C-alpha positions, 0 to 999 in steps of 0.5 A: 499500500502506498500512502501520501500524506499532505498538510495544506494551511488555509486562512479560511472557516473550517466549514467553507474549507469542508464544503469546498473540498467536497464540491463536485464542480470545484473538483472538475475545475481542479482537474482540468488538465486530465478532462475529469468529468463527473459522468454518474452518481452525484455529478454537481454540487456537495457530495454527501455521506453515502453518495457515489460518484463515477469520474471519467478522466485521461490519466497517463494517456489512457481514458479511465473511469473511477467510482468513489463512495463517501463511506463517512463524514463528520461535519466539518472535521472529516469524510472519507471516500473509497473506490469501488471500481476502477484502475487501482486495486484499492483507493482510500481517501481520508479528508480531514480539517482542523481549525488552528488559530483562525485558519483551517489545516486540511490533511489528505491521507491517500492510500492506494494500491495498484494492481499488477503486483510486483510491476504494479509496486514498481510503477508506484515507487518509480512514477504514480506516488508523484504523480498523485501527489501533484494531482492532489497539490493542484486540487488543494491549491484551488481549494486554497485560492477560492477559500482565501480569496473570498470570491465566487468563481463559475466552477 
């Protein structure tokens, strides 16, 4: 299992950051480079506990679909999604939010495992972990920009 741990400090209210992190439309905007689109389940707005979303995107030159489900949610402190179907052997993403000195610390714990045994493990080690980390950092940067600028953008 490969784990990516990220902490992002955002100078905004925890409720605002929590909602931005589960906003399907914002996620699509943050992944415009891979043309990620929600195609089934919850396809816009704020995803809730028990809901699923199916994404279609082009990653690493290959069209892929990924279905995830929100398996737990405690507003505004955490939510967790897991892969139901997709290219990974397994995937779990914990989103944790903590208020600190008027700001919010957004924590991502992203765990995944690739298929294909030792070939997948080599691919994770030499390429996929960095690719996924950059993917998450781009998303987090957009969340930070929107939350801190107090602006409404067309998502």
